[in-house]
RORO-305285 format. One record per residue (C-alpha): z, x, y; residue in one letter. Coordinates in Angstrom, 3 decimals. Example, Ala and Ser with C-alpha at 12.3 -4.5 7.8 and 13.67 -1.06 7.14 Angstrom:
BEGIN
- 7.800, 12.300, -4.500, a .
- 7.140, 13.670, -1.060, s .
END
This chain:
BEGIN
- 140.126, 92.551, 159.698, m .
- 138.370, 89.610, 158.404, i .
- 137.962, 87.376, 161.737, r .
- 136.681, 90.607, 163.398, a .
- 133.916, 90.404, 160.888, l .
- 133.151, 87.041, 161.013, f .
- 132.903, 87.040, 164.366, a .
- 130.515, 90.375, 164.436, l .
- 128.361, 88.657, 161.851, i .
- 128.444, 85.490, 164.123, c .
- 127.552, 87.791, 167.016, l .
- 124.619, 89.114, 165.005, t .
- 123.163, 85.814, 164.143, f .
- 123.345, 84.569, 167.636, a .
- 121.573, 87.654, 169.061, t .
- 118.877, 87.587, 166.708, l .
- 118.431, 83.780, 167.050, a .
- 118.187, 84.186, 171.019, k .
- 115.857, 87.510, 170.414, q .
- 113.725, 84.702, 167.893, a .
- 113.771, 82.139, 170.665, q .
- 112.485, 84.230, 173.180, a .
- 109.767, 85.778, 171.265, q .
- 106.319, 84.507, 172.619, t .
- 104.467, 82.527, 170.032, l .
- 100.834, 82.764, 169.184, d .
- 99.066, 79.763, 169.878, v .
- 95.396, 79.502, 168.703, t .
- 93.403, 76.630, 169.754, t .
- 89.818, 75.868, 170.017, v .
- 87.258, 74.500, 173.035, t .
- 87.165, 70.764, 172.544, r .
- 86.969, 68.585, 175.707, p .
- 89.452, 67.004, 176.765, p .
- 91.895, 68.322, 174.502, f .
- 91.325, 72.254, 175.124, s .
- 89.183, 74.245, 177.346, y .
- 89.433, 76.675, 179.723, v .
- 88.206, 75.980, 183.490, e .
- 88.596, 78.252, 186.325, d .
- 90.410, 80.513, 184.026, g .
- 93.366, 78.461, 183.421, a .
- 93.794, 76.671, 179.782, q .
- 93.700, 73.007, 180.377, t .
- 93.253, 69.637, 178.665, g .
- 95.365, 67.055, 177.139, f .
- 96.558, 69.046, 173.969, s .
- 97.093, 72.230, 176.727, m .
- 99.227, 70.164, 179.048, d .
- 101.413, 68.852, 176.311, l .
- 102.123, 72.462, 174.728, l .
- 103.142, 73.230, 178.363, a .
- 105.823, 70.633, 178.175, a .
- 106.885, 71.208, 174.878, l .
- 107.023, 75.016, 175.814, a .
- 109.574, 74.280, 178.739, q .
- 111.319, 71.500, 176.671, s .
- 112.101, 74.187, 174.283, l .
- 112.532, 77.629, 176.605, d .
- 109.377, 78.702, 174.561, w .
- 107.747, 81.676, 175.878, d .
- 103.369, 81.762, 174.405, y .
- 100.299, 83.304, 174.604, s .
- 96.876, 81.246, 173.451, v .
- 94.212, 82.604, 171.483, n .
- 90.670, 80.637, 171.454, r .
- 88.634, 80.958, 168.650, v .
- 85.387, 79.955, 168.208, e .
- 85.175, 77.762, 165.324, a .
- 87.568, 75.144, 164.068, f .
- 88.218, 76.832, 160.568, s .
- 89.352, 80.218, 162.363, d .
- 92.158, 78.138, 163.703, m .
- 93.188, 75.963, 161.189, l .
- 92.917, 79.523, 159.154, g .
- 94.941, 81.451, 161.417, a .
- 98.061, 78.795, 160.594, v .
- 97.280, 78.750, 156.998, q .
- 97.724, 82.619, 156.654, d .
- 100.604, 83.209, 159.058, g .
- 98.671, 84.852, 161.927, t .
- 99.245, 81.903, 164.488, a .
- 102.935, 79.910, 165.021, d .
- 101.054, 77.094, 165.271, l .
- 97.444, 75.713, 166.346, a .
- 96.829, 72.798, 168.770, i .
- 93.575, 70.849, 170.047, a .
- 92.023, 68.032, 167.996, n .
- 93.753, 68.815, 164.728, i .
- 93.441, 65.345, 162.349, s .
- 96.229, 65.048, 159.944, i .
- 94.952, 65.012, 156.779, t .
- 96.350, 64.830, 152.798, a .
- 94.163, 67.829, 152.059, a .
- 95.850, 69.594, 155.412, r .
- 99.205, 68.799, 154.637, e .
- 98.928, 70.925, 151.597, t .
- 97.556, 73.686, 153.451, q .
- 99.891, 73.686, 156.285, m .
- 102.503, 71.393, 158.271, d .
- 102.323, 69.040, 160.690, f .
- 104.358, 67.633, 163.723, s .
- 104.773, 63.932, 164.403, q .
- 101.398, 62.351, 165.726, p .
- 100.602, 63.220, 169.292, i .
- 97.663, 61.247, 169.621, f .
- 95.997, 58.201, 168.014, e .
- 92.247, 58.494, 167.308, a .
- 89.183, 58.099, 164.919, g .
- 85.560, 58.493, 164.562, l .
- 82.853, 56.950, 166.972, q .
- 78.978, 57.170, 167.212, i .
- 77.110, 59.075, 170.352, m .
- 73.432, 58.102, 170.704, v .
- 71.020, 58.763, 173.209, p .
- 70.854, 56.395, 176.182, s .
- 68.008, 54.825, 175.802, e .
- 68.431, 54.179, 172.191, a .
- 71.773, 52.354, 173.636, a .
- 69.709, 50.124, 175.523, r .
- 69.649, 46.383, 173.971, r .
- 65.947, 44.871, 173.681, p .
- 65.335, 43.091, 176.354, s .
- 62.371, 40.322, 178.162, l .
- 61.542, 42.749, 180.555, l .
- 61.120, 45.611, 178.444, h .
- 58.810, 43.500, 175.856, a .
- 56.722, 42.341, 179.080, l .
- 56.303, 46.259, 180.188, l .
- 54.875, 47.101, 176.704, s .
- 51.729, 48.676, 176.678, t .
- 50.961, 46.646, 173.883, e .
- 51.542, 43.660, 175.750, l .
- 49.345, 44.402, 178.457, f .
- 46.226, 45.346, 176.238, i .
- 46.841, 41.672, 174.653, a .
- 46.627, 40.207, 178.440, i .
- 43.978, 42.244, 179.489, g .
- 41.693, 40.777, 176.502, l .
- 42.799, 37.248, 177.269, a .
- 42.011, 37.961, 181.058, f .
- 38.120, 39.325, 179.611, a .
- 37.994, 36.135, 177.395, i .
- 38.586, 34.080, 180.008, l .
- 36.506, 35.605, 182.421, l .
- 33.847, 35.751, 180.227, g .
- 34.080, 32.065, 178.941, g .
- 34.031, 30.875, 182.632, g .
- 30.859, 32.914, 183.617, m .
- 28.792, 31.912, 180.270, l .
- 30.008, 28.201, 181.501, m .
- 28.379, 28.971, 184.972, w .
- 25.642, 30.163, 182.956, g .
- 25.326, 26.822, 181.042, f .
- 26.270, 24.592, 184.256, e .
- 25.362, 25.908, 187.302, r .
- 22.123, 23.552, 186.876, r .
- 23.836, 20.598, 186.357, s .
- 26.814, 20.232, 188.125, q .
- 27.699, 21.197, 191.834, p .
- 31.278, 23.201, 190.820, y .
- 29.231, 26.054, 189.192, f .
- 26.133, 25.927, 191.391, d .
- 27.155, 29.389, 193.098, r .
- 25.250, 32.557, 193.626, k .
- 26.609, 35.258, 190.758, l .
- 28.670, 36.812, 193.438, n .
- 30.360, 33.938, 194.590, e .
- 30.609, 32.249, 190.992, a .
- 33.126, 34.807, 189.281, w .
- 36.200, 33.763, 190.234, f .
- 35.858, 29.964, 190.319, p .
- 34.362, 30.439, 186.647, s .
- 37.337, 32.475, 185.495, f .
- 39.560, 29.806, 187.610, w .
- 37.682, 26.843, 185.728, w .
- 38.615, 28.442, 182.488, a .
- 41.852, 29.457, 183.278, l .
- 42.878, 25.568, 183.962, n .
- 41.280, 24.227, 180.647, l .
- 43.159, 26.423, 178.920, v .
- 46.571, 25.907, 180.828, v .
- 46.297, 22.228, 181.441, n .
- 42.944, 21.171, 179.160, g .
- 40.308, 21.218, 181.902, g .
- 39.666, 18.697, 184.752, f .
- 37.969, 15.870, 183.707, e .
- 35.523, 15.420, 186.710, e .
- 34.247, 18.665, 185.662, r .
- 33.659, 18.273, 182.142, m .
- 30.570, 20.039, 180.767, p .
- 27.549, 17.865, 180.874, r .
- 25.437, 20.660, 178.956, t .
- 25.267, 20.539, 174.963, p .
- 26.330, 24.181, 174.932, f .
- 28.658, 23.866, 177.959, g .
- 30.478, 21.341, 176.026, r .
- 30.457, 23.537, 172.415, v .
- 31.749, 25.949, 174.637, l .
- 34.416, 24.120, 176.200, g .
- 35.311, 23.096, 172.919, v .
- 35.597, 26.575, 171.689, v .
- 37.822, 28.034, 174.669, l .
- 40.492, 24.739, 174.476, v .
- 40.714, 25.514, 170.520, v .
- 41.296, 29.544, 171.440, s .
- 43.598, 28.841, 174.007, s .
- 46.300, 28.214, 171.213, l .
- 45.677, 31.192, 169.723, f .
- 46.226, 33.169, 173.171, i .
- 49.409, 31.322, 173.997, v .
- 50.835, 32.030, 170.354, s .
- 49.628, 35.512, 170.299, v .
- 51.325, 36.008, 173.840, f .
- 54.408, 34.618, 172.389, t .
- 54.218, 36.295, 169.145, a .
- 54.061, 39.339, 170.854, r .
- 56.735, 39.640, 173.290, i .
- 59.096, 38.261, 169.909, t .
- 57.882, 40.740, 167.446, s .
- 58.721, 44.042, 170.409, v .
- 62.391, 42.517, 171.236, m .
- 62.530, 42.320, 167.088, t .
- 61.463, 45.739, 166.456, v .
- 63.456, 47.162, 169.257, d .
- 66.367, 45.334, 167.696, a .
- 65.539, 46.716, 163.819, i .
- 64.349, 50.187, 164.788, s .
- 65.353, 51.119, 167.977, g .
- 69.189, 50.609, 168.329, n .
- 72.210, 52.257, 166.259, v .
- 75.098, 50.197, 166.750, n .
- 77.005, 50.787, 163.495, s .
- 77.572, 52.710, 160.593, v .
- 75.329, 50.911, 158.247, n .
- 72.423, 51.629, 161.399, d .
- 72.852, 55.388, 160.398, l .
- 70.586, 55.275, 157.261, y .
- 67.658, 56.841, 157.747, g .
- 68.461, 58.617, 161.303, k .
- 68.682, 62.032, 162.218, q .
- 72.244, 62.325, 162.160, v .
- 74.687, 65.140, 163.219, g .
- 78.378, 66.351, 162.725, t .
- 80.338, 69.283, 162.299, i .
- 80.495, 70.791, 159.176, s .
- 83.851, 70.135, 156.897, n .
- 85.229, 67.764, 159.732, s .
- 86.583, 64.526, 158.966, t .
- 83.513, 62.716, 160.026, a .
- 81.441, 65.006, 157.665, a .
- 83.724, 64.068, 154.956, n .
- 83.218, 60.644, 155.789, f .
- 79.382, 60.641, 155.607, l .
- 79.182, 61.796, 152.470, n .
- 81.141, 59.379, 150.989, r .
- 79.155, 57.010, 152.531, r .
- 76.313, 58.716, 151.392, e .
- 74.445, 59.090, 154.960, i .
- 72.444, 62.165, 155.330, e .
- 73.777, 64.451, 158.115, f .
- 73.052, 68.179, 159.782, t .
- 76.152, 70.207, 160.128, g .
- 76.716, 72.072, 162.598, y .
- 79.327, 74.852, 163.111, s .
- 80.416, 74.165, 166.437, g .
- 80.483, 71.506, 169.349, l .
- 78.272, 73.467, 171.634, d .
- 75.775, 73.878, 168.631, e .
- 75.778, 70.263, 167.892, m .
- 75.636, 68.990, 171.591, l .
- 72.869, 71.555, 172.354, t .
- 71.050, 69.722, 169.221, a .
- 71.983, 66.460, 170.843, f .
- 70.481, 67.363, 174.129, k .
- 67.410, 68.838, 172.749, d .
- 66.746, 65.214, 171.056, k .
- 66.635, 66.682, 167.306, e .
- 69.202, 63.860, 166.830, l .
- 69.262, 59.970, 166.369, d .
- 73.003, 59.942, 166.503, a .
- 76.351, 61.964, 166.725, v .
- 79.557, 61.062, 164.469, v .
- 82.355, 62.597, 165.655, f .
- 85.767, 62.275, 167.140, d .
- 85.845, 59.163, 169.391, a .
- 87.799, 60.835, 172.588, p .
- 85.475, 64.260, 172.597, i .
- 82.298, 61.969, 172.373, l .
- 83.229, 59.482, 175.184, s .
- 84.636, 62.259, 177.331, y .
- 81.349, 64.111, 176.822, y .
- 79.073, 60.783, 177.440, a .
- 80.930, 60.309, 180.820, s .
- 80.587, 63.482, 181.866, h .
- 78.511, 66.559, 181.253, e .
- 76.210, 63.632, 179.033, g .
- 76.691, 60.857, 181.392, r .
- 72.755, 60.565, 182.124, r .
- 71.845, 61.330, 178.476, i .
- 74.203, 59.919, 176.079, a .
- 76.350, 56.741, 175.526, s .
- 79.003, 55.923, 172.915, v .
- 78.116, 52.476, 170.672, t .
- 80.368, 50.385, 168.064, g .
- 83.549, 50.338, 168.156, g .
- 86.265, 53.450, 166.997, v .
- 86.354, 53.386, 162.937, f .
- 88.288, 55.974, 160.526, l .
- 91.376, 56.067, 162.558, r .
- 93.255, 59.197, 162.242, e .
- 96.312, 60.794, 164.573, n .
- 96.041, 64.046, 165.872, y .
- 99.421, 66.670, 164.975, g .
- 100.239, 70.095, 165.742, i .
- 99.489, 72.462, 162.771, a .
- 102.055, 75.061, 161.465, f .
- 102.045, 77.584, 158.823, p .
- 104.292, 75.529, 155.714, t .
- 107.978, 75.960, 155.884, g .
- 107.843, 76.572, 159.832, s .
- 111.151, 76.176, 161.272, p .
- 109.298, 75.428, 164.675, l .
- 108.494, 72.157, 163.234, v .
- 111.941, 70.201, 163.328, e .
- 112.279, 71.318, 166.956, d .
- 108.889, 70.326, 168.107, v .
- 109.164, 66.906, 166.772, n .
- 112.747, 66.686, 168.729, q .
- 110.913, 67.351, 171.636, a .
- 108.335, 64.954, 171.332, l .
- 110.397, 62.046, 170.985, l .
- 112.407, 63.479, 174.171, s .
- 108.966, 63.690, 176.214, l .
- 107.656, 59.749, 175.081, r .
- 111.580, 58.932, 176.172, e .
- 111.393, 60.310, 179.475, d .
- 108.057, 59.336, 180.267, g .
- 106.521, 62.785, 180.062, t .
- 104.239, 61.951, 177.266, y .
- 102.803, 59.107, 178.857, d .
- 102.169, 60.857, 182.335, e .
- 99.877, 63.164, 180.551, i .
- 98.088, 60.922, 178.949, y .
- 97.126, 58.612, 182.056, r .
- 96.223, 62.035, 183.407, k .
- 93.208, 62.334, 181.182, w .
- 92.691, 58.878, 179.286, f .
- 94.028, 56.404, 181.896, g .
- 96.589, 53.395, 180.905, v .
- 96.834, 52.738, 177.361, r .
- 95.628, 49.385, 175.982, n .
END
């Protein structure tokens, strides 16, 4: 009798376990290319491919609930309405007090994204093509032409070189002044009149200033561009229009560094502000910014500087979830049999 009762109890538990295993899991996620998004009506991305591999390994059935906000995704895990959440969820000490995490599924960090034109380093070509430099060159040519024509007026009756009609004299006079400035003049064409000699000395002395202004202008354009035009590190963010997503790890980092920023409720809203040129820089998860800059934003965005504040992504579960141990064991198996590396290469190439 006792044996029969014991067998019945074991059968009941086995049946309940099988039913629990066959139960469809509720998975919540949020759109974060390249980790989780919808393409041609199908769930796709690194995290979604990894979820599919886990489900196959653990014999899961699951349904995906895609929410608008990251906070809604985490909230569904905290209140137990979702069995798990997966996307680009950073494992942090604060979140560990509110939910459980799997072992890390991806190593990431923060990075800075800037408009493509701001990422270009100052160059000699850019300095030479500046409007201010064109104005300086134009003034220099005007001074040389004016000085040459004055010399023509003083010297045309005193030496053969300047003995020309007005319509024929402008270029030889300009050429004389240019050679005077560049080479110190021609000994055989030394001014002969008193006014011509005074003017010649003035042109030679002023040439020192013309060359100095030309050189200083190029240097200043490149220096100003380097100081005010580029964002290459976190220290360059002070005083800039910076954007990130509110309550994210990036927002917490910027608060700790006392860098002012605009917080956005979602990724699309932040990227729209960036495209509308409302932001000088965006600070957010490195793989997401890199993916955007190489796909949709390849003509307007560039990531700059290195990855900082290294962090790990994990799968989030309600506190005390019995799924955590099974998922961790399955993740180890996927790494050992090469499935994880295959999924990683599909989305990010060969790991360094």
